[in-house]
mmJSON file of the N, C-alpha and C atoms, coordinates in Angstrom:
{"data_MODEL":{"atom_site":{
"group_PDB":["ATOM","ATOM","ATOM","ATOM","ATOM","ATOM","ATOM","ATOM","ATOM","ATOM","ATOM","ATOM","ATOM","ATOM","ATOM","ATOM","ATOM","ATOM","ATOM","ATOM","ATOM","ATOM","ATOM","ATOM","ATOM","ATOM","ATOM","ATOM","ATOM","ATOM","ATOM","ATOM","ATOM","ATOM","ATOM","ATOM","ATOM","ATOM","ATOM","ATOM","ATOM","ATOM","ATOM","ATOM","ATOM","ATOM","ATOM","ATOM","ATOM","ATOM","ATOM","ATOM","ATOM","ATOM","ATOM","ATOM","ATOM","ATOM","ATOM","ATOM","ATOM","ATOM","ATOM","ATOM","ATOM","ATOM","ATOM","ATOM","ATOM","ATOM","ATOM","ATOM","ATOM","ATOM","ATOM","ATOM","ATOM","ATOM","ATOM","ATOM","ATOM","ATOM","ATOM","ATOM","ATOM","ATOM","ATOM","ATOM","ATOM","ATOM","ATOM","ATOM","ATOM","ATOM","ATOM","ATOM","ATOM","ATOM","ATOM","ATOM","ATOM","ATOM","ATOM","ATOM","ATOM","ATOM","ATOM","ATOM","ATOM","ATOM","ATOM","ATOM","ATOM","ATOM","ATOM","ATOM","ATOM","ATOM","ATOM","ATOM","ATOM","ATOM","ATOM","ATOM","ATOM","ATOM","ATOM","ATOM","ATOM","ATOM","ATOM","ATOM","ATOM","ATOM","ATOM","ATOM","ATOM","ATOM","ATOM","ATOM","ATOM","ATOM","ATOM","ATOM","ATOM","ATOM","ATOM","ATOM","ATOM","ATOM","ATOM","ATOM","ATOM","ATOM","ATOM","ATOM","ATOM","ATOM","ATOM","ATOM","ATOM","ATOM","ATOM","ATOM","ATOM","ATOM","ATOM","ATOM","ATOM","ATOM","ATOM","ATOM","ATOM","ATOM","ATOM","ATOM","ATOM","ATOM","ATOM","ATOM","ATOM","ATOM","ATOM","ATOM","ATOM","ATOM"],
"id":[1,2,3,4,5,6,7,8,9,10,11,12,13,14,15,16,17,18,19,20,21,22,23,24,25,26,27,28,29,30,31,32,33,34,35,36,37,38,39,40,41,42,43,44,45,46,47,48,49,50,51,52,53,54,55,56,57,58,59,60,61,62,63,64,65,66,67,68,69,70,71,72,73,74,75,76,77,78,79,80,81,82,83,84,85,86,87,88,89,90,91,92,93,94,95,96,97,98,99,100,101,102,103,104,105,106,107,108,109,110,111,112,113,114,115,116,117,118,119,120,121,122,123,124,125,126,127,128,129,130,131,132,133,134,135,136,137,138,139,140,141,142,143,144,145,146,147,148,149,150,151,152,153,154,155,156,157,158,159,160,161,162,163,164,165,166,167,168,169,170,171,172,173,174,175,176,177,178,179,180,181,182,183,184,185,186],
"type_symbol":["N","C","C","N","C","C","N","C","C","N","C","C","N","C","C","N","C","C","N","C","C","N","C","C","N","C","C","N","C","C","N","C","C","N","C","C","N","C","C","N","C","C","N","C","C","N","C","C","N","C","C","N","C","C","N","C","C","N","C","C","N","C","C","N","C","C","N","C","C","N","C","C","N","C","C","N","C","C","N","C","C","N","C","C","N","C","C","N","C","C","N","C","C","N","C","C","N","C","C","N","C","C","N","C","C","N","C","C","N","C","C","N","C","C","N","C","C","N","C","C","N","C","C","N","C","C","N","C","C","N","C","C","N","C","C","N","C","C","N","C","C","N","C","C","N","C","C","N","C","C","N","C","C","N","C","C","N","C","C","N","C","C","N","C","C","N","C","C","N","C","C","N","C","C","N","C","C","N","C","C","N","C","C","N","C","C"],
"label_atom_id":["N","CA","C","N","CA","C","N","CA","C","N","CA","C","N","CA","C","N","CA","C","N","CA","C","N","CA","C","N","CA","C","N","CA","C","N","CA","C","N","CA","C","N","CA","C","N","CA","C","N","CA","C","N","CA","C","N","CA","C","N","CA","C","N","CA","C","N","CA","C","N","CA","C","N","CA","C","N","CA","C","N","CA","C","N","CA","C","N","CA","C","N","CA","C","N","CA","C","N","CA","C","N","CA","C","N","CA","C","N","CA","C","N","CA","C","N","CA","C","N","CA","C","N","CA","C","N","CA","C","N","CA","C","N","CA","C","N","CA","C","N","CA","C","N","CA","C","N","CA","C","N","CA","C","N","CA","C","N","CA","C","N","CA","C","N","CA","C","N","CA","C","N","CA","C","N","CA","C","N","CA","C","N","CA","C","N","CA","C","N","CA","C","N","CA","C","N","CA","C","N","CA","C","N","CA","C","N","CA","C","N","CA","C","N","CA","C"],
"label_alt_id":[null,null,null,null,null,null,null,null,null,null,null,null,null,null,null,null,null,null,null,null,null,null,null,null,null,null,null,null,null,null,null,null,null,null,null,null,null,null,null,null,null,null,null,null,null,null,null,null,null,null,null,null,null,null,null,null,null,null,null,null,null,null,null,null,null,null,null,null,null,null,null,null,null,null,null,null,null,null,null,null,null,null,null,null,null,null,null,null,null,null,null,null,null,null,null,null,null,null,null,null,null,null,null,null,null,null,null,null,null,null,null,null,null,null,null,null,null,null,null,null,null,null,null,null,null,null,null,null,null,null,null,null,null,null,null,null,null,null,null,null,null,null,null,null,null,null,null,null,null,null,null,null,null,null,null,null,null,null,null,null,null,null,null,null,null,null,null,null,null,null,null,null,null,null,null,null,null,null,null,null,null,null,null,null,null,null],
"label_comp_id":["UNK","UNK","UNK","UNK","UNK","UNK","UNK","UNK","UNK","UNK","UNK","UNK","UNK","UNK","UNK","UNK","UNK","UNK","UNK","UNK","UNK","UNK","UNK","UNK","UNK","UNK","UNK","UNK","UNK","UNK","UNK","UNK","UNK","UNK","UNK","UNK","UNK","UNK","UNK","UNK","UNK","UNK","UNK","UNK","UNK","UNK","UNK","UNK","UNK","UNK","UNK","UNK","UNK","UNK","UNK","UNK","UNK","UNK","UNK","UNK","UNK","UNK","UNK","UNK","UNK","UNK","UNK","UNK","UNK","UNK","UNK","UNK","UNK","UNK","UNK","UNK","UNK","UNK","UNK","UNK","UNK","UNK","UNK","UNK","UNK","UNK","UNK","UNK","UNK","UNK","UNK","UNK","UNK","UNK","UNK","UNK","UNK","UNK","UNK","UNK","UNK","UNK","UNK","UNK","UNK","UNK","UNK","UNK","UNK","UNK","UNK","UNK","UNK","UNK","UNK","UNK","UNK","UNK","UNK","UNK","UNK","UNK","UNK","UNK","UNK","UNK","UNK","UNK","UNK","UNK","UNK","UNK","UNK","UNK","UNK","UNK","UNK","UNK","UNK","UNK","UNK","UNK","UNK","UNK","UNK","UNK","UNK","UNK","UNK","UNK","UNK","UNK","UNK","UNK","UNK","UNK","UNK","UNK","UNK","UNK","UNK","UNK","UNK","UNK","UNK","UNK","UNK","UNK","UNK","UNK","UNK","UNK","UNK","UNK","UNK","UNK","UNK","UNK","UNK","UNK","UNK","UNK","UNK","UNK","UNK","UNK"],
"label_asym_id":["A","A","A","A","A","A","A","A","A","A","A","A","A","A","A","A","A","A","A","A","A","A","A","A","A","A","A","A","A","A","A","A","A","A","A","A","A","A","A","A","A","A","A","A","A","A","A","A","A","A","A","A","A","A","A","A","A","A","A","A","A","A","A","A","A","A","A","A","A","A","A","A","A","A","A","A","A","A","A","A","A","A","A","A","A","A","A","A","A","A","A","A","A","A","A","A","A","A","A","A","A","A","A","A","A","A","A","A","A","A","A","A","A","A","A","A","A","A","A","A","A","A","A","A","A","A","A","A","A","A","A","A","A","A","A","A","A","A","A","A","A","A","A","A","A","A","A","A","A","A","A","A","A","A","A","A","A","A","A","A","A","A","A","A","A","A","A","A","A","A","A","A","A","A","A","A","A","A","A","A","A","A","A","A","A","A"],
"label_entity_id":["1","1","1","1","1","1","1","1","1","1","1","1","1","1","1","1","1","1","1","1","1","1","1","1","1","1","1","1","1","1","1","1","1","1","1","1","1","1","1","1","1","1","1","1","1","1","1","1","1","1","1","1","1","1","1","1","1","1","1","1","1","1","1","1","1","1","1","1","1","1","1","1","1","1","1","1","1","1","1","1","1","1","1","1","1","1","1","1","1","1","1","1","1","1","1","1","1","1","1","1","1","1","1","1","1","1","1","1","1","1","1","1","1","1","1","1","1","1","1","1","1","1","1","1","1","1","1","1","1","1","1","1","1","1","1","1","1","1","1","1","1","1","1","1","1","1","1","1","1","1","1","1","1","1","1","1","1","1","1","1","1","1","1","1","1","1","1","1","1","1","1","1","1","1","1","1","1","1","1","1","1","1","1","1","1","1"],
"label_seq_id":[1,1,1,2,2,2,3,3,3,4,4,4,5,5,5,6,6,6,7,7,7,8,8,8,9,9,9,10,10,10,11,11,11,12,12,12,13,13,13,14,14,14,15,15,15,16,16,16,17,17,17,18,18,18,19,19,19,20,20,20,21,21,21,22,22,22,23,23,23,24,24,24,25,25,25,26,26,26,27,27,27,28,28,28,29,29,29,30,30,30,31,31,31,32,32,32,33,33,33,34,34,34,35,35,35,36,36,36,37,37,37,38,38,38,39,39,39,40,40,40,41,41,41,42,42,42,43,43,43,44,44,44,45,45,45,46,46,46,47,47,47,48,48,48,49,49,49,50,50,50,51,51,51,52,52,52,53,53,53,54,54,54,55,55,55,56,56,56,57,57,57,58,58,58,59,59,59,60,60,60,61,61,61,62,62,62],
"pdbx_PDB_ins_code":[null,null,null,null,null,null,null,null,null,null,null,null,null,null,null,null,null,null,null,null,null,null,null,null,null,null,null,null,null,null,null,null,null,null,null,null,null,null,null,null,null,null,null,null,null,null,null,null,null,null,null,null,null,null,null,null,null,null,null,null,null,null,null,null,null,null,null,null,null,null,null,null,null,null,null,null,null,null,null,null,null,null,null,null,null,null,null,null,null,null,null,null,null,null,null,null,null,null,null,null,null,null,null,null,null,null,null,null,null,null,null,null,null,null,null,null,null,null,null,null,null,null,null,null,null,null,null,null,null,null,null,null,null,null,null,null,null,null,null,null,null,null,null,null,null,null,null,null,null,null,null,null,null,null,null,null,null,null,null,null,null,null,null,null,null,null,null,null,null,null,null,null,null,null,null,null,null,null,null,null,null,null,null,null,null,null],
"Cartn_x":[8.693,8.729,8.151,9.409,9.298,8.185,7.072,6.551,7.315,7.293,7.707,7.143,8.261,7.361,6.452,5.117,4.614,5.052,5.618,5.917,7.136,7.768,9.354,9.464,9.687,9.377,10.943,10.103,10.991,11.039,10.468,9.83,8.848,8.622,7.848,7.119,5.774,5.2,4.083,4.369,3.415,2.2,0.862,0.28,-0.457,-0.497,-1.303,-2.333,-3.565,-4.892,-5.292,-6.775,-7.39,-9.095,-9.254,-10.575,-11.751,-12.562,-13.617,-14.973,-15.867,-17.148,-18.349,-17.866,-18.667,-18.292,-16.659,-16.436,-15.302,-13.765,-13.055,-11.928,-11.088,-10.212,-9.425,-8.813,-8.557,-6.38,-6.061,-4.225,-3.452,-2.736,-1.917,-0.293,0.341,1.724,2.066,3.082,3.747,5.294,5.5,7.121,7.459,8.235,9.116,10.125,10.517,11.214,11.671,12.793,12.961,14.052,13.693,14.614,16.13,16.363,18.052,18.353,17.445,18.377,18.674,17.616,17.847,19.034,19.404,20.308,21.52,21.691,22.661,23.314,22.29,22.423,23.236,22.402,23.317,24.736,24.839,26.071,27.184,26.799,27.665,27.63,27.101,26.863,28.207,28.762,30.191,29.374,29.747,29.176,29.937,29.126,29.566,28.775,29.516,28.695,28.677,27.804,28.096,27.704,28.191,27.994,28.16,26.951,26.633,27.053,28.066,28.503,27.776,26.665,25.783,25.238,24.981,24.325,25.328,26.08,27.214,27.762,27.532,28.083,29.113,30.08,30.888,32.699,33.149,34.21,34.774,33.377,33.084,32.669,32.692,31.96,32.666,31.893,32.646,32.46],
"Cartn_y":[-19.623,-19.542,-17.965,-17.786,-16.295,-16.692,-15.037,-15.252,-14.902,-15.165,-14.566,-13.296,-12.523,-11.293,-11.04,-10.874,-10.863,-9.493,-8.336,-7.629,-6.834,-6.554,-5.998,-4.787,-3.498,-2.381,-2.578,-1.595,-1.968,-2.754,-4.105,-5.26,-4.873,-5.272,-4.953,-6.142,-6.534,-7.322,-7.099,-6.171,-6.067,-7.184,-6.911,-8.032,-7.69,-8.169,-7.472,-8.676,-8.042,-8.979,-8.31,-8.945,-8.412,-8.477,-7.189,-7.294,-8.363,-8.86,-9.995,-9.205,-9.197,-8.798,-9.522,-10.545,-11.623,-12.687,-12.299,-13.361,-12.968,-13.463,-12.819,-12.307,-11.488,-11.302,-12.193,-12.071,-13.001,-12.838,-14.186,-13.416,-13.299,-12.395,-12.428,-12.434,-11.856,-11.874,-11.268,-11.609,-11.394,-10.991,-9.925,-9.677,-9.629,-10.307,-10.145,-9.348,-8.497,-7.785,-7.455,-8.439,-8.394,-7.536,-6.351,-5.324,-5.928,-7.162,-7.664,-7.721,-8.388,-8.43,-6.984,-6.13,-4.803,-4.056,-4.09,-3.762,-4.185,-5.62,-6.427,-6.18,-5.72,-5.213,-3.878,-2.913,-1.459,-1.7,-2.158,-2.273,-3.216,-4.224,-5.228,-4.686,-3.948,-3.859,-3.181,-3.069,-2.411,-1.42,-0.477,0.565,-0.266,-0.343,-0.995,-0.031,0.203,0.629,-0.335,-0.776,-1.816,-0.964,-1.006,-0.666,-1.501,-1.533,-2.871,-1.615,-2.202,-1.53,-1.734,-2.492,-2.851,-1.892,-0.746,0.264,1.539,1.713,2.707,3.017,4.22,5.07,5.997,6.103,7.026,6.44,6.557,6.46,4.876,4.462,3.147,2.234,2.411,1.457,0.074,-1.056,-2.235,-2.717],
"Cartn_z":[31.478,29.685,29.533,28.773,27.572,26.743,26.688,25.217,24.457,22.797,22.069,21.783,21.24,20.696,19.181,19.22,18.182,17.091,17.382,16.329,16.731,16.139,16.219,15.745,15.993,15.679,14.324,13.035,12.368,11.268,11.466,10.581,9.752,8.546,7.608,7.081,7.125,6.454,5.626,4.275,3.529,2.745,2.653,1.978,1.647,-0.009,-1.247,-1.52,-1.495,-1.697,-3.154,-3.333,-4.292,-3.644,-3.408,-3.22,-3.855,-3.303,-3.766,-3.452,-4.686,-4.152,-3.302,-3.08,-2.277,-1.351,-1.208,-0.451,0.126,0.742,1.383,0.261,0.779,-0.497,-0.824,-2.083,-2.675,-2.336,-1.641,-1.357,-2.793,-3.008,-3.74,-3.764,-2.547,-2.822,-0.97,-0.351,0.269,0.61,1.219,1.469,3.169,3.542,4.732,4.752,5.59,5.787,6.894,7.544,9.199,9.501,10.594,11.182,11.117,11.402,11.742,10.633,9.071,8.165,7.112,7.652,6.905,7.694,8.973,8.946,9.057,8.956,8.476,7.078,6.138,4.717,4.796,5.392,5.443,6.094,7.178,7.789,7.277,6.835,5.876,4.274,3.784,1.824,1.56,0.612,-0.144,-1.18,-1.203,-2.189,-3.518,-4.756,-5.991,-6.998,-8.183,-9.082,-9.894,-10.968,-11.887,-13.166,-14.557,-15.741,-16.851,-17.574,-18.503,-19.906,-20.675,-21.761,-23.128,-23.134,-24.253,-25.118,-24.449,-25.706,-25.62,-24.826,-24.948,-26.27,-26.847,-27.62,-27.249,-28.462,-28.473,-27.984,-27.101,-26.74,-26.082,-25.53,-24.362,-25.432,-26.812,-27.658,-27.48,-27.922,-28.381,-29.586],
"occupancy":[1.0,1.0,1.0,1.0,1.0,1.0,1.0,1.0,1.0,1.0,1.0,1.0,1.0,1.0,1.0,1.0,1.0,1.0,1.0,1.0,1.0,1.0,1.0,1.0,1.0,1.0,1.0,1.0,1.0,1.0,1.0,1.0,1.0,1.0,1.0,1.0,1.0,1.0,1.0,1.0,1.0,1.0,1.0,1.0,1.0,1.0,1.0,1.0,1.0,1.0,1.0,1.0,1.0,1.0,1.0,1.0,1.0,1.0,1.0,1.0,1.0,1.0,1.0,1.0,1.0,1.0,1.0,1.0,1.0,1.0,1.0,1.0,1.0,1.0,1.0,1.0,1.0,1.0,1.0,1.0,1.0,1.0,1.0,1.0,1.0,1.0,1.0,1.0,1.0,1.0,1.0,1.0,1.0,1.0,1.0,1.0,1.0,1.0,1.0,1.0,1.0,1.0,1.0,1.0,1.0,1.0,1.0,1.0,1.0,1.0,1.0,1.0,1.0,1.0,1.0,1.0,1.0,1.0,1.0,1.0,1.0,1.0,1.0,1.0,1.0,1.0,1.0,1.0,1.0,1.0,1.0,1.0,1.0,1.0,1.0,1.0,1.0,1.0,1.0,1.0,1.0,1.0,1.0,1.0,1.0,1.0,1.0,1.0,1.0,1.0,1.0,1.0,1.0,1.0,1.0,1.0,1.0,1.0,1.0,1.0,1.0,1.0,1.0,1.0,1.0,1.0,1.0,1.0,1.0,1.0,1.0,1.0,1.0,1.0,1.0,1.0,1.0,1.0,1.0,1.0,1.0,1.0,1.0,1.0,1.0,1.0],
"B_iso_or_equiv":[0.0,0.0,0.0,0.0,0.0,0.0,0.0,0.0,0.0,0.0,0.0,0.0,0.0,0.0,0.0,0.0,0.0,0.0,0.0,0.0,0.0,0.0,0.0,0.0,0.0,0.0,0.0,0.0,0.0,0.0,0.0,0.0,0.0,0.0,0.0,0.0,0.0,0.0,0.0,0.0,0.0,0.0,0.0,0.0,0.0,0.0,0.0,0.0,0.0,0.0,0.0,0.0,0.0,0.0,0.0,0.0,0.0,0.0,0.0,0.0,0.0,0.0,0.0,0.0,0.0,0.0,0.0,0.0,0.0,0.0,0.0,0.0,0.0,0.0,0.0,0.0,0.0,0.0,0.0,0.0,0.0,0.0,0.0,0.0,0.0,0.0,0.0,0.0,0.0,0.0,0.0,0.0,0.0,0.0,0.0,0.0,0.0,0.0,0.0,0.0,0.0,0.0,0.0,0.0,0.0,0.0,0.0,0.0,0.0,0.0,0.0,0.0,0.0,0.0,0.0,0.0,0.0,0.0,0.0,0.0,0.0,0.0,0.0,0.0,0.0,0.0,0.0,0.0,0.0,0.0,0.0,0.0,0.0,0.0,0.0,0.0,0.0,0.0,0.0,0.0,0.0,0.0,0.0,0.0,0.0,0.0,0.0,0.0,0.0,0.0,0.0,0.0,0.0,0.0,0.0,0.0,0.0,0.0,0.0,0.0,0.0,0.0,0.0,0.0,0.0,0.0,0.0,0.0,0.0,0.0,0.0,0.0,0.0,0.0,0.0,0.0,0.0,0.0,0.0,0.0,0.0,0.0,0.0,0.0,0.0,0.0],
"pdbx_formal_charge":[null,null,null,null,null,null,null,null,null,null,null,null,null,null,null,null,null,null,null,null,null,null,null,null,null,null,null,null,null,null,null,null,null,null,null,null,null,null,null,null,null,null,null,null,null,null,null,null,null,null,null,null,null,null,null,null,null,null,null,null,null,null,null,null,null,null,null,null,null,null,null,null,null,null,null,null,null,null,null,null,null,null,null,null,null,null,null,null,null,null,null,null,null,null,null,null,null,null,null,null,null,null,null,null,null,null,null,null,null,null,null,null,null,null,null,null,null,null,null,null,null,null,null,null,null,null,null,null,null,null,null,null,null,null,null,null,null,null,null,null,null,null,null,null,null,null,null,null,null,null,null,null,null,null,null,null,null,null,null,null,null,null,null,null,null,null,null,null,null,null,null,null,null,null,null,null,null,null,null,null,null,null,null,null,null,null],
"auth_seq_id":[1,1,1,2,2,2,3,3,3,4,4,4,5,5,5,6,6,6,7,7,7,8,8,8,9,9,9,10,10,10,11,11,11,12,12,12,13,13,13,14,14,14,15,15,15,16,16,16,17,17,17,18,18,18,19,19,19,20,20,20,21,21,21,22,22,22,23,23,23,24,24,24,25,25,25,26,26,26,27,27,27,28,28,28,29,29,29,30,30,30,31,31,31,32,32,32,33,33,33,34,34,34,35,35,35,36,36,36,37,37,37,38,38,38,39,39,39,40,40,40,41,41,41,42,42,42,43,43,43,44,44,44,45,45,45,46,46,46,47,47,47,48,48,48,49,49,49,50,50,50,51,51,51,52,52,52,53,53,53,54,54,54,55,55,55,56,56,56,57,57,57,58,58,58,59,59,59,60,60,60,61,61,61,62,62,62],
"auth_comp_id":["UNK","UNK","UNK","UNK","UNK","UNK","UNK","UNK","UNK","UNK","UNK","UNK","UNK","UNK","UNK","UNK","UNK","UNK","UNK","UNK","UNK","UNK","UNK","UNK","UNK","UNK","UNK","UNK","UNK","UNK","UNK","UNK","UNK","UNK","UNK","UNK","UNK","UNK","UNK","UNK","UNK","UNK","UNK","UNK","UNK","UNK","UNK","UNK","UNK","UNK","UNK","UNK","UNK","UNK","UNK","UNK","UNK","UNK","UNK","UNK","UNK","UNK","UNK","UNK","UNK","UNK","UNK","UNK","UNK","UNK","UNK","UNK","UNK","UNK","UNK","UNK","UNK","UNK","UNK","UNK","UNK","UNK","UNK","UNK","UNK","UNK","UNK","UNK","UNK","UNK","UNK","UNK","UNK","UNK","UNK","UNK","UNK","UNK","UNK","UNK","UNK","UNK","UNK","UNK","UNK","UNK","UNK","UNK","UNK","UNK","UNK","UNK","UNK","UNK","UNK","UNK","UNK","UNK","UNK","UNK","UNK","UNK","UNK","UNK","UNK","UNK","UNK","UNK","UNK","UNK","UNK","UNK","UNK","UNK","UNK","UNK","UNK","UNK","UNK","UNK","UNK","UNK","UNK","UNK","UNK","UNK","UNK","UNK","UNK","UNK","UNK","UNK","UNK","UNK","UNK","UNK","UNK","UNK","UNK","UNK","UNK","UNK","UNK","UNK","UNK","UNK","UNK","UNK","UNK","UNK","UNK","UNK","UNK","UNK","UNK","UNK","UNK","UNK","UNK","UNK","UNK","UNK","UNK","UNK","UNK","UNK"],
"auth_asym_id":["A","A","A","A","A","A","A","A","A","A","A","A","A","A","A","A","A","A","A","A","A","A","A","A","A","A","A","A","A","A","A","A","A","A","A","A","A","A","A","A","A","A","A","A","A","A","A","A","A","A","A","A","A","A","A","A","A","A","A","A","A","A","A","A","A","A","A","A","A","A","A","A","A","A","A","A","A","A","A","A","A","A","A","A","A","A","A","A","A","A","A","A","A","A","A","A","A","A","A","A","A","A","A","A","A","A","A","A","A","A","A","A","A","A","A","A","A","A","A","A","A","A","A","A","A","A","A","A","A","A","A","A","A","A","A","A","A","A","A","A","A","A","A","A","A","A","A","A","A","A","A","A","A","A","A","A","A","A","A","A","A","A","A","A","A","A","A","A","A","A","A","A","A","A","A","A","A","A","A","A","A","A","A","A","A","A"],
"auth_atom_id":["N","CA","C","N","CA","C","N","CA","C","N","CA","C","N","CA","C","N","CA","C","N","CA","C","N","CA","C","N","CA","C","N","CA","C","N","CA","C","N","CA","C","N","CA","C","N","CA","C","N","CA","C","N","CA","C","N","CA","C","N","CA","C","N","CA","C","N","CA","C","N","CA","C","N","CA","C","N","CA","C","N","CA","C","N","CA","C","N","CA","C","N","CA","C","N","CA","C","N","CA","C","N","CA","C","N","CA","C","N","CA","C","N","CA","C","N","CA","C","N","CA","C","N","CA","C","N","CA","C","N","CA","C","N","CA","C","N","CA","C","N","CA","C","N","CA","C","N","CA","C","N","CA","C","N","CA","C","N","CA","C","N","CA","C","N","CA","C","N","CA","C","N","CA","C","N","CA","C","N","CA","C","N","CA","C","N","CA","C","N","CA","C","N","CA","C","N","CA","C","N","CA","C","N","CA","C","N","CA","C","N","CA","C","N","CA","C"],
"pdbx_PDB_model_num":[1,1,1,1,1,1,1,1,1,1,1,1,1,1,1,1,1,1,1,1,1,1,1,1,1,1,1,1,1,1,1,1,1,1,1,1,1,1,1,1,1,1,1,1,1,1,1,1,1,1,1,1,1,1,1,1,1,1,1,1,1,1,1,1,1,1,1,1,1,1,1,1,1,1,1,1,1,1,1,1,1,1,1,1,1,1,1,1,1,1,1,1,1,1,1,1,1,1,1,1,1,1,1,1,1,1,1,1,1,1,1,1,1,1,1,1,1,1,1,1,1,1,1,1,1,1,1,1,1,1,1,1,1,1,1,1,1,1,1,1,1,1,1,1,1,1,1,1,1,1,1,1,1,1,1,1,1,1,1,1,1,1,1,1,1,1,1,1,1,1,1,1,1,1,1,1,1,1,1,1,1,1,1,1,1,1]
}}}
């Protein structure tokens, strides 16, 4: 039986905590970013520019 890899280069897991004076740190949030997901996004996304005309003045005003 193969052992699972515990870390994969390129993946990130930032963990945010609040230090507590007399106890363990208080958990706030965590963000998981896997290398395969990042690579798939970069290779598969299409360039797109969105423009919200709500606050435009002049020629493009509605």
